[in-house]
C-alpha positions in Angstrom: 30.5 138.5 -24.8 33.8 139.9 -26.2 33.7 137.6 -29.2 30.2 139.0 -30.1 31.5 142.5 -29.7 34.5 141.8 -31.9 32.3 140.1 -34.6 29.9 143.1 -34.5 32.8 145.6 -34.7 34.3 143.8 -37.7 31.3 142.6 -39.6 28.3 144.6 -38.4 26.6 141.5 -37.0 27.0 140.1 -33.5 26.2 136.6 -34.8 27.7 134.2 -37.3 25.3 133.4 -40.1 23.3 130.2 -39.4 25.4 128.3 -42.0 28.7 129.5 -40.6 31.4 132.0 -41.6 31.3 130.8 -45.2 27.9 132.5 -45.5 29.3 136.0 -44.6 28.8 138.5 -47.3 31.5 139.1 -48.5 32.7 135.7 -47.7 36.2 136.6 -46.5 36.9 137.8 -43.0 40.3 139.6 -42.9 42.5 140.8 -40.1 44.9 143.3 -41.7 48.1 144.4 -40.0 48.7 148.2 -40.0 52.3 149.4 -39.6 51.5 152.1 -37.1 51.2 151.8 -33.3 49.5 155.1 -32.3 46.0 154.2 -33.6 43.2 152.1 -32.3 41.9 149.1 -34.3 39.6 150.1 -37.1 37.0 148.1 -39.0 35.5 148.1 -42.4 32.2 146.3 -41.9 31.1 146.2 -45.5 34.3 144.3 -46.3 34.5 142.2 -43.1 38.0 143.6 -42.4 39.7 144.5 -39.1 42.7 146.8 -39.3 45.0 145.9 -36.4 48.0 148.1 -35.7 51.3 146.5 -34.8 51.4 147.2 -31.1 54.5 146.8 -28.9 53.0 144.1 -26.7 50.0 141.8 -26.3 48.9 143.9 -23.3 48.8 147.1 -25.4 46.9 145.2 -28.1 44.3 143.9 -25.6 43.9 147.4 -24.0 43.4 149.2 -27.3 41.1 146.5 -28.7 38.9 146.4 -25.6 38.6 150.2 -25.7 37.6 150.2 -29.4 35.0 147.4 -28.7 33.5 149.2 -25.7 33.3 152.6 -27.3 31.7 151.3 -30.5 29.6 148.5 -29.0 26.3 150.3 -29.4 26.9 151.2 -33.0 25.0 148.1 -34.1 22.6 147.8 -31.2 24.6 145.8 -28.8 24.0 148.0 -25.7 
């Protein structure tokens, strides 16, 4: 379920196109590091880009990412 939330958060769709990731529009899916630690992850769905801050630990990353996914999960009809 979390993978579908992450995909929806990043691309606007909770499913991979039937032909695979190469059929995403635009084709490239990017995870971009952001040099701040006091923000939550952000997404640019029209560009299939996830901005991921450089957190101090894996635990902080997971906590912030889960929060972002749960708070925006209904944005594209997932709830």
